[in-house]
Each structure stands twice: as structure tokens, then as C-alpha cells.
N, C-alpha and C positions, 0 to 999 in steps of 0.2 A: 650536373646529371642531365642527360638528354632525355627526350620523351621516350625513346626506345629503351633506355636503361630503366626508366620508371616502369614502363609496361612489362619489362622482363622481371623486375622485382615483384610487381603485383601478381604476375602469373605464377611465380614461385610461391608466393604467400597463399594464393588460391589453392595450389596443389597441396601445400602443407595443411591448410584448413580442411580440405577434403580427407586427407589422411588422418588427421586428428579425430574427426567425427566418425571415421570407420572404426576406430579403436580408442575411445576417450579414456579408457583405463590406462593407456600407455603414457606414463608421465613424460618420457623423453620427447614424445611428439608435441606435447604442449610447450615444453621448453624450447624446442626448435622453432615452433610457430611464433612464440613471443620474441625470440632472438631475431628472427627475420624482420619483424616489425621494428625493432630497435635499430637494426642496420638501415632500414629504409629511412627512419627518422634522422639518423645521423647524416645520411646523404642529403636529405632535404635541408637540414640545418647548415651543412657545409655550403650548399648552393646559395643560401640567403634568400631574402625576399619571400618569406613564408606568409602568404596572405590568407591562410585558413582562419576559421572561426576561433575565437577565444571563448571557452566555456566558463560561465560562472555557475557553480553548483550551489543552489540555495537550499539550505537544510534548516527547517524549523525543529526545535527540540524543547521538550518540557520535562524537567526533572528526570532525565534519563542519561546520566553521564556515562554509564557503562555501554549503553547502546551507541552513544555518540562516539566514544573511543573506538569501538569496533567498526563503525561506519567510516570514520576518518582514516583509520588504519587501512581499511579496504581501498579507499580512494587513493591513498598514498601508494599502496601496493600496485594498484592499477596504473598509476603514472609511471612507476618504476618499471613495470613489466613491459609496457608498450611505448613509453616515452613520447606520447603525442605532444608535438610542439617543441620538443627538445628542452635543453637547459641553457640558462644564461646566468653566470655567477652563482651556480648552485640552486637556482630557482626554476621551477617548472614554468615555462613561458606562457602556455596557452590554457592552463587550468587554474582556477582559483575558487574560493569558497566565500559565500555570504552565510554566516551562521546566525540565524534568528532565534534568540534565546527567549523562550516563553516560560521559563522556570520560575517557581515561587520560593523554593527552599534556598536560602543564602548559601548553604554548604554546596548545593548542587551548582549554583551559579559560579561559585569560586572554582569548583572542580572543572566545569566547562571551560572557564577562562584558562585554567592550567593546561587542559588538553589542547586548546588552541595554540598556546605558546609552544607546547611540545611538538606539535605537527608543523607549525611555521618554521621552527628551528631545523626541520628536516627537508625544507625546500618547497613547501606548499603554502602559498599565500592565502590567508584567511582574514576576512574582515568580521569582527565581532559586532553584532547588531543586538545589543542588549536592551533591557527595559528603559534605561535612561535615554539611549539613542532613539528608541521607538517613540517615547513620549515627546522628545524634542521635535522629531519629524512631524508628528501628528499636530503639535501645537502650531506649526507653520501653516496648517490647513484648518484652523479653527473656524474660518469663515466659509468653508466648503462643507456642504451637508453630505457627509459620508456615513451617516448612521446606518444606512441599508447595506453598506459594503464592509465596514470594519467595526460596526457597533459603537457603543458608548462605554468608556471605561474610566473610572476615577483614577487619578494619578497614583493613589496609594493602593490600588487594586488592579494593576495593569497586567498581571501574569495570568496564565491559564485561560487565554482567550479562545483556545481551540485552534486546530490546524488551519481551518479555512480563513478565519480572521487574521491569524498570524501571517499566513501566506500573502493575503491581500496587502497587509502593511509592508511586508518585505518587498512586494512588487513595486510599491511606491519608491522604496529605496533603490531597487534595480533601475527604475526609470531615471533617477538622478545619476546613478552610476553610468548608465548608457550615455547621458548627455555630457558627462565629464570625460568620456573616452570616445570622442567622435571618430577617431582614426581606427579604433578596434572594431572588428566584426563580432559583436557579442551574441552568443546564444545562451539562454538561461535554462538551466537543467535543475528542476526541483525534485528532491528525493526525500524520503523519510529516514529518520535516524536509526530505525531498527532494520535497515536494509544494507546490503553489501553489493559491490560490483563483482558479483560472482553468480554462477548458475549451478544448480544441483543436477547431476547427470546419473541416470540409472545405469549401473554396471553389474556384472555378474557377482561381484563381491559385496554388493549391498548399497552402492551409490557413493558418489564423490561430489564435493564442492570444487568447482574449477573456475579459475579466472581466465576464461576462454573466449571472451568477447572483447574486441578492441572498440569499446563504446565510442570514444571521442572521434577517432579517425572515421569510423563508419557513419556516425551521425553527421559529421561535417560534410561528407560526400553526399548524403541524402539531401541535406538542406541546400547544397550547392546545385545539385542536379535536378531538383524538383521544385515546384511552386508550393512549398510547405511553409505554413505559419506555425502549426502546432503538431508535434509528434508525440504520441503516448506509447509507452511500453506497458508491460504488465508486471506481475510478480510471480516467482516460483517459490516453493517451500510452503510456509504457512499461508492460510487463506487471507485475503484482504478484507474479509467480512466479519461481522459480529457472531458470537455463539448464539445470539438470539435467532439466527436463521440457519443454524447447523444442527440443532439438537435432534431432530427426527431421524436424519440419516445416520448420525453417529450412534444413536440408540439401536438402529437396525444392525449396524456393524458390531456393536457390543453384544447384542443378543446372539448373533451368529457366532461370535467368538466363544461365548460361554457354552452354547450348544455344541460346538466342536470339541469342547473340553469334557463334556458330560460323561462320555463313555471312554475317555482316554485315561491312561495311568499317569499319575503326576511325574514319575521318574523316566518315562519313555521319551523319545525324541519328539520335540514339537515339529509338526509338518510345516516347515518354514515356506511361506509363499514366495514366489519371485516378486521383485519390485513391481508394483501395479502402477503403470503409467496411464491407465484409462482415465478419462476425465480431465487430463491435463490440458487446460485451455477451454474446457466445456463446463467449468464451475460445478463439478461433481460434488463439491462440499456444500452446496447451497440447497436448502430444502425446497426452494421455489425457483429453481434454475429455469423452469419452463417459461417463467415470466420474461426472461431475458432472451428467449428464442433458442435455448439449448434443449436438446433432447435428453432422454434418460440414458446415461452411460453406465450400464451395469447396476445391479441391485445391491450387491454386497461387496465391500472392500475388506480384505483380510489384513490383520495386524502382522507386521514383520518385527520379530524380536531381535534386539541387538545385544542381549546380555552376554552371548558367547557365540562362537562359530557354529556350535551345535547345541542350542539350548534345549532344556527339557520342557515338558508341558508346565511344570510348576514354575520354572523360571519365566516362561512366557506369560503365565497368569499374573505373577508378581509384577512384571514389567508393565503389562497392560494396565494394571491397577494403579501403578505409580504415575501414569500419564493422565488419569481421569481428571484430576483437578486442573491440569493445564488447559483442558478444553475451555474452561471459563475465562481463561486469559488469552484465548484466540487461537490456540493450537488445535489442529484436528489430527488425532493420532493415527487415523487410518486413511485419510484422503489428502495425501500430500500432492502438491502440484510439481511435476518434474519438467525440466527443460527438454524441449524437442527442437533439435537443430533444423533450421531452414535458412538458406542464404538470405541475408538481410534484405537485399534489393528485391528478392522475390516475395518477401513477406509484407511489403507495404500495401495497405489497403485503406479505404475510407473507414473512418472511425465514428463511433457514437458515444463512447465512454472515455472520460479522462481518468487515468489512474493518478490521483493527485500526488502520490509518492513516487511517480516515475514518468515525468513528461518534460519535453524540451520545447522551447518556443523562442520566436524572434522578438526583437525589440518592438516591432510593429504590433505584435500580438499581446503586448502588455495592456492593451485596451480591454482585453477580456479577463476580468476578475472572476473569482469564484462566487457565483451568485448565491444570495440568501444566506451568506455566512453567519450573520448574527443569530439565526435560528439554531445554529449548532447541530444541525441534522446530520445523521449518517447518510450515505449515498450522495454526498456532495459532488463527487467526481462524475458519476453517471449523470447526475442532473446538469452539471456544468457541460458535459459532453453534448447533451441534447440542445442546450442553448448555443454552444459553440458551433455545432453543425449547422444550425439555422443561420448563423452570421457568416461563416466562411466556407461552408460546403466542403469541396474537395481539398481545400488547403489544410484540413484537419485529418490526420491519418494516424494509423497505428502501425507498429512494426515489431519484429521479433527481437526486442532488446530488453528482456526481463531482468529484474534484479532479485537477488535472494532475500527472502523475507523471513526473519526469525523473531517471533513475538516473545518467547520465553527464554530464561536462562536455566541451564541444567542444574546449577547450584541451588536454585530456589523453586524451580518449576513454575515460575510466575513471570509476568511482565514486570518491567521496572516501574513503569507508571502507566496506568490505563484509566483515563477519565471515564466516569460513568460505571465503574466496576469497583466494588469493595469486597475484600476477602479478609474477614476478621473472625477469629475463634471458630474456624472451620465452616463459617457461614458466608456464602458468596451472594452478593446482591447485584444483579444486573439491571435493576429497575430503570435507572436513568438511561443506560445505553439501549435497553430494550425499547423504551418509549421513543427515543430519538431514531431508532431503526425503523419503527413502525411509521412514524410521521415522515421520515425520510423516504420510505417507499411510496407513501401517498404523494409526496411532492414530486418525486421522480416521474411517476407515471402520469400525474396530472400535467407536468411540463411536456412530456412526450406527446400527449394528446393535444395540448395547446399549440405545440410547435407544428403539428400537422395542419393546424388551422391558420398558420402564418405568424404565430408569436415566436420571438419577440419583435421581428421586423415590423409586423403590423400590430397596432394597438387594438386590443380586444376590450369589449365592454365588460365591466365588472360582473354583471349578471352572468355572462358567458364563462368567465373564469370561475365564479362560484359554483355554477352548475357542474363544471368539469371536476372541480375539487370534490364536490359532494358525491358525484358518481363514482369516482375512484375510491373515495373513503369507504363507501358502502361495500364495494367489491373487495377491498383490502381487508376490511373487518371480517368478511365472510371467510376469506382465505386464512387469516390468522386464527379464527375460531376453530375452523376445521383442523388446522395443524395442531392446535393445542390439544384437541381431543385425541389425535393420533399419538402425540407425545405421551400423554397420560396412559394410554393403552400400552404403549411400549414400556413405560416405567413399571407398570404392574406386571407385565410379562417377564421383564428382566429380574425384578425383585423375587418373583416366584421361582425362577430358575436358580438364583443364587441361594435361596433359603431352603432348597431341597435337602431334607435331612440325610439323604444318602450321598451327598456331594462331598468329594474329597477336599475341596477347597475351603470347607468350613474350618479346617484346622489351621488355615493360613490367616492368622488374626490381622496382620497389618493390611494384607490385600483386601480382606473382607471389610475392614474399617474404611478403606479407601472407596470401595464400591458403595457402601452404605452412605458415606458422606456425599458421594457423587449423586446418588439417586435422591437423597434428601434435598440437595441443592437444585436439582432439576425440578423437583416438585415446588420448591420455594420460589422459583423464578418462572415456572410455566404452569403451575397448578391452578386449581380453581380459585384459591385465595392469594395468589401471587400479587405483589404490589403492582408490577407492571401491567398485568392483565386488568387489574382494577382501574389503573390510570387510563388505559386505552378505552375501557368501557364507560368511564365516568362522563356523563353528559356535559357537565359544566366545564370540565377540563378539555374535553374534545371541542367544545365551542370556542374556547380560548385559542386552541391550536389552529382551528379553522380561521379565526379572525387574523391571527398573526401570519399565516400562510397566504391568505387572500391579500392582505395589505402588502406583503413582500412581493408577490407576483405583480400586483397592480403598479407597484413603485419601481419595477425593474428598469424600465426605460428612463425614468428620471434619475435613477441611481447611475445608469450608464453615462448620462450627461454630466453628472457631478464627478464621476470618476475621470472622465476626459479632462475636465477642468483641473482636477488634482494632478494629473499627469503633466499637463501644460505647465502648471506651477513648479512641479519638481524639476522639469527639464529647463525651465527658464531660470530658476534660481541657481541651478548648477552651472549655468554659463555666465552668470553675472559676477 
């Protein structure tokens, strides 16, 4: 294949891509687009000497075999649809998987292993990196102080380390893998098991999930053409944040929904809103989006009912009620993030946040672990992004390569496994996740301010770190307290609307039960006597968090030196 042949094929693919996004509901256009890519890959394979990157997709999973199955099925479908790297003897040549299993349940571990065997049999190579393999690797590093990077775990309690520590351990495995394969140009692509190589697209008929991005080909080109060490995408679909920071805006939407029903007849047609793509990319789901530099994108988002093509008000009310408990498992029923197409090369820009469930990095970038992982804080990705930006500057970028994020299953209305959230006997407890969210916010914005002072490139005095932490903690406490008051006022307003003796929905017992349960759980987790609120306000507990965060920040530069030593060990033993 000559250069002119390649250019002609790429030009045709570009034209098909433009046609696809003019009418994404046209399924034949997607089929033509994918076919054109497969034809290109066939020509590249026929030519031989394919020097493009090999992608190792690193997936941590913890007691979520159904999510894992869907994720790997999506990856396999992606490989078949676009055929990046071609096939040799029935195997995909340039895509493989490292599965880092952090599960505790033996039945889930067995199921994960079975899923791996099923997918491997279909042509996708997967290396299973289970608890035994993880323990063995870490024992090779017993003399390297990695406590601040991967924590300390007893051999008989090695599961459920959390995504950040699990990823850091997996990165050590990737370093060894890279040393064992010096002839390959490896790129590491870490994703979450509750995601898919798919995007959701707003269409006139209500939206579709499309496998419409050739992730591997386009990422290979970006890393070839630019001085990139780390590239992060985002997610579409369900938000990547905790319900701990979504309650106020969802209550706004719920109040507006009930108000719209107040004067309506239950049997008349529900005024179905068009798909609302506002806020996609602007964190409209986040109560404190302004902290991240986003403006306010609309006050109210309306619920779209999927019960039928022409649902009644009663059907919409029932369906809305059925989604309420899903909120506590991370779904936002009204503020869904939709994919907005933009040519990938045009979307590349300097980044400040890592989406730990969707980022790609070079072997050289293995030196950048997820910082403060043993604290198990939420916001580890944004915090890592601030540290990463300080180290590599413009070599850290973001691009429009989102993955579809689905937290819940329709059959259960719940996440398969969600650390820090318990849902028993109709009572949801977010206390652990809520507390980790609060202190994660404190850590994130403290690091952002410290980075502006030269950290971590420059060592800062502990007194300076402590003063910054204290300043941010006071401001974050004020924000959280103000938001709690707003949430409780909204709960009171919504409860009064629902209990109006004239309301037609009082006769809909199941829906009313769902609303009552939802409001009770909001008060249980955000009210005056909520466990999480008490924990955040507890002076002794707060002092202990302050000590741990201060120690972690002060030790970061030493942790980085220890991490470098561990990488050298992994690469050296791989070659011996």
C-alpha cells in the first residue's frame, strides 16, 4: 500500500465519519464507517511491518463480574468492529488486557476467571493478575518502602484495596511487562469495569449507544504525532462522582418534576422533553461545579420517560419514582452526560484532571503513580492531575475519547459492588463514601494551591503545607454546611408537595413508597443527625484526617523516590 493509497483511504474514512455525525441515528452509516476501518487494517496487515503501538488495557475489578463481562464484551466488540492491528492465528495482535482482580468473594473470583477464559477463547489475550500474583509481586519489594503508594496489607486480607492502590500495584506489573517486551511499543490504557467502549448519542428517538470511535487507531496517532506522556478521556452516561455531591441539584429537578405534575391529569400525555444535552462536559451533575471552573448550565433538567413512546403522566411519575433509589448508587436520573462529537485531533488540550477510569500513558509515564492512594480518598484522579501537571506540563493532555459509564443494572436498580455504600432493608448509608468525598475535596484543593507554590517539584516546609490544608478545610467545611442547609430545605419542600391531600399520586402506593424511602434516605445521609455529617464535624476525627493528609503530602517526594526504585527492580528482574 502506497502513501497515496493510505491517504485516499483515510480521506474516505474522514468523509464517512462526517456523514455519520450528521445523522448518527442512521445505522447503515455506522456500519459503512466501521467496514472502511477494517478494510484499512486489512491493507496494513497485508503490507506487513506494522510498527504501531500495542495497547495493554489494564482493568481493576472488585466483586463485579457482571460489569466485567459487559466491559470485556465491549472491548471484544471494539476489536472486531475496527480490527486495530489485525489478526494473527485468530488473535488480536495489538490489543491485550491485564485484569487486576481485587475481589474478596471466592465465587466472584471464580466467575472472573471463567470470564477471562471465555474472552481469551474468542481471540483477545488477557493476563489474569489475581491476589496470589499480586502478593508474590509485592513480596519481591519487601525491602522497598512503598507504604505511601500501595499501603500495607496482610496476606490474608489483600482484597478490596481500592481502585487507586490496586492500580498502583498493577502499574508495577506493567513495568515488568514492558521490560519483558522491549521490541513492542506499549501504551497502557486503564479503564473501569463499569464502562464500555461506546458513546451515548442524543437522537430524535431518545438516544442510542454507539460503538462509533476507533479508540486504538486514533490514540496511536495522537501519541505518534505529539509529545504526549499521558492522555485522559472522560466518561459519558452516569456521572463519575459520588451522590454526596449531587443531592441538591437532583432535589431541584425532583421538585420541578412534581410541580409539573400537580395540575396535570394522570391519564393525559406526559409532555416529554427533548433529550437535554446541556451540561455535557460542564459537570452539571455536581452541586459545586463552580469549584472546578464550570459555570451554571441551566437551573432545571427535566426527566425523560422511557416507559412507552407516548407515556401518560402516571407512567412518568411511576418511572421517575423507580429511579430514585438508583441515585444512591451513582445514577443521576435527570442529568445524563451525552457525547458531543468533535474531531479528535481538534479536541486535544492541556489537562488538569485524570479520569482514572479512562486514561492512556507511555512506559516512561509509569513513574507517575496515583498519589495518596492509601488514604482511599475520592477525587484521586483530579488530585493526581494537579500533581501530574506539575511534573510534565504540556505532555499531559485531555481529548474527546469518552467511555460510556453505567453504574447500575436495570434488573436490580443498584451497582454490583460499591465500596462505602450500604443498602439494606430500604436504608442506604453513604457515610463512608461521603466522608472520603469531603476529605478528598480538601486534599484536591490543597494540592492545587500547593502546586501553585511549586509543589511537588519544590519541597515545601511542613508548616506551609499545614497552613494550606487548614485554610482549605475551613472553606470546604463552610461550603458543605451551606449545602446541607439547602438540601434539607429542598427535602422539606418536596415532602410537602408529595403529601398534598389533593394530589392524585397519593393513590399510587408503590411510587409514593419510593419517594418516601428516597427522602428518608436523603435525611439519613444529609440531615442534622447524619453519621457522615457528624464525622466531618467531629474534632478528634478531623484532627486525625489532618494528620494523615499532612503526613502523606510531606512524604510524597520520598514516595516518588521509593517508587522509582521499585520500577527499576521490576524492570531489572524482568530482564534477568
